[in-house]
N, C-alpha and C positions, 0 to 999 in steps of 0.2 A: 236509201239503203236497199241494196239488191239481194242481200242474203237473209237467211232465217235467223233473226237476232234473238229468238227465244232459246236458241241452242247455247249450251255451255260445254263445249267438247272436253276441255281440260278438267273442269270441275267434275263433270259427270264421270269421267274415267278415273279420277282420283278417288271419288267416293266409292266407286266400284272396287277399286284396289283395296281401300281401307276396310271394306266390308267382307273381303275375301278371307279364306283360311290360309293365306300365304304364311310360310315359315321364313322369317327374316334372318339371313346370314350376311346381309349387306349393311352399309351404313344408312342412316345414323345410328349411333350407339344406344339410343333408348329403345331400339327394336320395336317400333310402333307402339310405344307407351307401356312397355313391360318392365321398365326400370324402377318406376315409382319415386317421385320426389314431391316437394312442396308445390311446385307449379302444376304438376299433373293433378294433385289433390284439389287445386282450385279450379283449373280450366277443364279438367276431365280428360279421360283417355282418348276421346275422339280427336281432340286437337293434335295429340301426338301421332295417332294413326294416320292423320292427313299429312303429317310431316315426312313424306317419302322422298327418296333421292333418286329420281330418274330410273326406276326399274323398267323392265320390259313392258311396253304398252303405254308408258307415260311420256315418252318422247324425251328429247334432249334440247335444252334451251339454246345451247351454243351451235347446234346444227339441227334445227327442227324439221321433221319430215312427217309427223303424225298429228296428234291432238293439239300440240302447241302451235304448230303451223296453221291448223284449222282455226284455232282460237285467235291467232294473230290476224288472219284474213278477215274474220268477223270484226275485230277491233278496227282494222283499216277501213272497212266498209262503214262502220258506225261513225268514224271521224272524217269521212270524205277524203281519205288518203289512199295513195297507191300501195303503201306498205306500212306495217306497224311492227315495232320490235318491243317485246316485253322486257322490262328492266326491273331487277330486284335490288338495285343500288340507288334507287331514287332518281329524281330528275337531275341531281348532281352528275350521275353517270351519263345521262343523256346529253347534258351540256358539254361534258368532257369529250364525249364521242363525236358530237356534231362538229365542234371546233377542231379537234385533233385530226379528223378525217378530211377536213376541208381546207385548212390553212396550215401551211408548212412554215418552218423557221424563216424569220425575217420577212414573211409575207404579211400584208396588212389586213386588218379586220376593223370595220367601223362599228362602234358600239357606244351605248350610253354609259356614263361613268357610274350610274347607280346599279350596275350589274351585281348579281350574287357572287359570293366568293368562289363558287365553282367555275365561273367564267374566267376569273383571274387565275385560278389554278390551271385551267386549260391553256391559258397564254404561257404559263411556265412550262407545261408539258410540251406544247407544240413549238414554242419559240416565236410565236407570231407577234407582230407589232400592233398594239392597239391604237386606233385613231379615235380618241374619245370625243363624243358629242355631249355637250352640256344639256341635260334635260331641263325642262321647265321647273323652276323652284317656286313653290307656293309661298307667297310673301306673308301670308297670315299664319301658316302652320310650319313653315320651314322644311317641308318634305319634298322629295324629288318626284315629279309627276311624268307627264308624257314627253315624247320626243316631238319636236317641232319639225315639220316637213322641210321648212326652209333651211334649218340647221343640218339636216341630213343631206340635203341637196348640195350645200356648201362643202361638206366633207367629201361627197362623191366627186365633185368637180375638182377639189384640191388634191384628191388622191384617186385618180382614175385607174391606178394599178391595184387598188384594193380587191381582195378576192370575194369578200362578202360583207353583208350588213347584218348585225345582230340586234334584235329588238326584244322588248319585254311586253307581253300581252296577257293580262294587264299587269300594271305595277302591283307591288304588295298592297298598296292602298286602293287599287281599283281603277286608276286612271288609264285611259285608252288613247293610243296614238292613232293617227290616220294610217293604219297599217297597209291598206290596199294601195294607197298612193306611194308609200315608201317602197312597197314591193315592185310597183311599176317602174319607179325611178331606178331601183337597183337592177332590175332585169334589162332595162334599156341600156344599162352600162355593163352588162354581162357579169353582174355580181349575184351570187347566191344569197338568199335571205333565210336566216334561221331565227327561231323564236324560243325564248324562255317563257313557256306557258305553264309554269309551275302552279300559278293561281288562276289558270283559265281553262282547265279541262272541261268545264261545264258550258263554256260559251256557245258551242255549236249546237246545243240542244234546246235552245229557246229563241224565238224570233224577237223576244223582248230584251235580249242581251246583245252586246256588240259581236262583230264577226270573230270567229276563231281564226287562228293562223292559217289553217288549211283553206277555209272559206275565202280568206283574203289573198290567197295565191302564193303563200310562203312555200319555200322548198323543204324546210325541215322544222320540226317543232318537238320540244320535249315537254311532256305533260305529267304533272303529279296527280294521278287519279286519287291518291290517298288524301289529298288536301281538300278536294271539293266534290269528288264522285263517290266516296265511301269505301274505297278499297283499303287494305291494311297498310299501315305506315311503312314507307320505304318502297312501295310498289308504284311504278311509273311506266310510261310508254314513250317511245320515240317514233314520231310520224314522219313519213317521207312522201312527197308528192311532186316529183321533179325528175326529168330526164337528165338533169345536169349533175345529179348526185352519183358518185361512184359507190354503188352498193357493196361491191366486194371490199373496198377499203373501209367503208362504214361498218360492215359486219365484222371485219377483222379487228377494227378498233374496239367495238363493243365487246367482242370475245376476249380481247386483251385486258379490258377493265373489269369485266363482270366475273363473278365467282363461277367456278365449274361445278359448284354445289349450290345452285339457287334454291330458294325456299319455295316449295310447292304450295304452301299456304298463301304466299304472296301472289303467285301466279294464278291460283284459284280465285283469289279475291278480285283480281283484275277481270277475270272471265265473268264473275258474278255481277260486279258493279257495272260492267258494260251492258249486260242484259237489262238490268234494272233501269238504267238511263234510257236505253232505246225503247223500252216498253212504257215507262212512266215519267221520264225526265221532263218533257215539255209541260205536262200538267202540273207536276210537283214544283218545278221551278217557277212557274207562273204564280202559284199559290205562295211560294216563298217570297217572291218579289213584292207581292201585295202585303204580306206580313211585315217585311222590312220597311216598306214605305209608311205603313201605319205606325210602326215603332218610331220612325223618325219624327213623325208628327207629334207623337206623345212625348218624346224626349224634348222636343223644341218648346213644349209648354212648361218645362221645368226651369225655374230661374237660373240664369248664368250658364246653361248648357246649350250646346248647338250640335245637332246631328246633321252632317253635311249630305247633300243630295246631288243628283245628276246635274241639276241646273248650276250648282256651285262650280263643279268641275268644268262644265262647258263654258262658263263665264271666264274661267282661267285659260281657255284655249284647248282643253282636252277634246278629242274627237268624240269621245263617249265615256261612259262610266259603267262599271260592273256594280249593279245595285244589290248584289248579295254581300258586298262589303259594307260594314257599318262603322263609320268614323264619328267619334264623339269628341268635340272640343270641350275640355274641362278647365282650361287655364283661366277663364274669366271668373272662376270660383276663388282664385288665389292659390290654387294647388296645381302641381304639374301632373302630367299623365302617369308618372311612375307612382306617385302617392295614391292616385285614384285606382290604379291597377292593383296595388297591394291591398288597399282597403276593400275593394270588391271581392278579392280572393279570400283574404284572411277573416273578414267579418261577415260578408254576405254569401260566401261560397259560390261566387260567380267568376268563372275563369275567362279572362279576355285573351286575345291572341298576342297582343303586344302593347307597349306604351311608348310614347314619345314625349318630348317636352310639353307640347300643348294638348296631346290627344291620347285616346285609347282606341283600339281597333278590335272589332268582332268580325270573325269570318263565319258567315252563315252558310248552311247547306241544306239539302232536302232532309237531313237528319235533325234540323233545328225545329223545335216544337213551339207552339204559341206560349206555353207555360214557361219555356226558357226565356223568351223575350219579355214576358211579364215580370219574371224574376229580376232581369236586368233593369227594367224601367223602375221597379219598386226600389231597388237598391240605389239607383241614381237619385231618386227623389229623396231618400234618407240622407245621402251624401250632400245633396244640394241644401237641404234644410240645416244640416250641421254647419256647413261652411258659409252659407249666405248670412247667417246671423253674426258671424265674426267680422264681416265686411272687410275681408282681405283685399289687397290690391291685386288686380289681374297680373299674371306673370308675363313678363316681356324680356326673357333672357336673350343674350346675344346669340344670334344664329348665323352659322357660316353658310353663305350663299354660293361659294365657289369651291371647286375641288382642287386638290394639290397639283402642283406643277410636276410634269413627268420629266425625269432626268434620263432614264434609260429603260429599256424594255424589261418586263418582269422576269423573263428567263435569265437574262444577263445579271440582274440584281440578285436573283436567287442563288446563282452559282458564284457570285463575287465573295471575297473574304469578308467575314463579319466580326463585329464586336458587340458587346452588350453595354448599355449605358442607362443611367436614370432618365426616365421620360422627360423630366423637367429640364434636363440639359440638352435635349435632342434637337432643338430648333436649328434648322439649316442643314441637318444631316440627311442622308439618303436612306430611306427605309429599306430594310433587308427582309421584312416579313409583312404579312397582312395583319391588320388589327381591325376588328369589327365588333359591333354590338349584335348579340343574338337573342331573340330574333330582331330583325329579319336576316342578318348575315350579309349585309352590304358593307364592304370594307370602307372604313374611314380613311385609311391609307394603305397602299399596296407596295410590294417590292418595286423599287425604282423611282418612287415619288419622293419629293422633298418634304420633310416634316416642318410644319409651320407652328407658330405660337398658337394660332387658332385651333389647330388639331390637338395640341397639348391641352388647351383649355377645355375643348369639347370632351376629350376622354376623361378629364378630371371631373367634369360635370356629370357624365354618365356613371362614373365610379361612385361619386357621392350619393347618387340616387339609386344605387343598388342594382344597376344593370349588369348583365352578364357580358363581360368583355373577353373575346376570344383572341388569343395571340399565342406565339410560341414561347414567350418568356413569362417569368413570374411578375406579379403585380408591381407596378411602379417602374418597370424596366422595359426597354425596347431594343430589338436587334437592328443594327444599322450597318451599312457598308463601311468597312475599315479602309478608308481612302489611302492610308499610308502603305497598305499592302496590295492595292488594286492597280493592276497594270494600266487599265483604261484611264484612271485618274492621273497617273504619272504622265501619260501621253498628252492629256488635256493640258496639264500644267506646263509641259515642255513646249506645247504649241503656243501657249500664251507668252 
């Protein structure tokens, strides 16, 4: 880091403005906290005074020349990047901007199928053609993990005209691909590499963690600082470290997607969290990793529970593992992850990040305290005692190890004529919408894929276990392409 990372140019200027005697005749309508409502009563007037909307001296996010520009340069320096863009629409906005500014309609992009829904939406906006690479599927847990270099190489060789490779660093569950080798392969073939680093903003701040996307040589990366670095929810950054990126097109795309009235609170939180990690990140992350590893050892002493570690993921072929993620297999107790998730929250007041069939996931950060981990271990011991005595059979539900067959690109499916039908009758139809479980927001089926019986059964399983299913339609129905009205289908039928 070459710059003075103790500075917080935007936050400092914002506080200066909030403390001034300015008379507000601009927006927002709360007039720096003078409107009075229930939220202000709870959080205080200071929060509202910091919610300013780009007055003189506070710069403009869409065309920064002052303190936002200075804060962005400090952010780029902190992350080993050439340039950093502040985002107030989350990493979703960053992923949309990366793909839309790099890949045009009918151009190819190589990506794992376990991408977040924002990447699928970017395919719809851009019209790009996805070349999906099957990620490694964990045979014990049924979750999608790392990209195998050999599979990426095959995709590059089969599609030398692809414009870029999209990777996840790390996955939601912490698995790491050999990103440096993937970057080298892509660059040798004149392809840009972009990363969804929503759960990896912290990686570059500790030698005990895997490489960040910028350290691995990627061209673009979108990072959710709010997930692991402590900024406010919805605040993210987009990093660039490449001469192959068209900055004018990227900036134009960001401005097209981002609000012209961005939250100053979100931007200030980015400024503050960057300073904290630059000053204290390495030491506090090291302490966190030690706490996490100790917690794994304690959980593994509890009957029928298994906390997975770095060695487990390396045994499966992952290049590395983010040890700030805590995966706990609970299905050997005879209960699924959804039951454990609900019991932890409703009875023991311990909130986990998500549940899957076999597991629950905790996302740890430097905000995690030892007493928080103690509360989790104590609650898991009680749950183990409760179910161990019942001697239930370990859960071994049917798990789908393949992804759906692609019939047409997402943009074409999105614009095709649609109809609604009961999900139970949809086998063999072409999906006209994305359907996903949230969290994590990885689509089970996307527009243009063929719906199978496995997908129908999987959605039924998630529904019965109380998961949040996101789709455009009401429960029990799905939007599919109306083939009788679709010109493309008519042509296919005529060709046959």
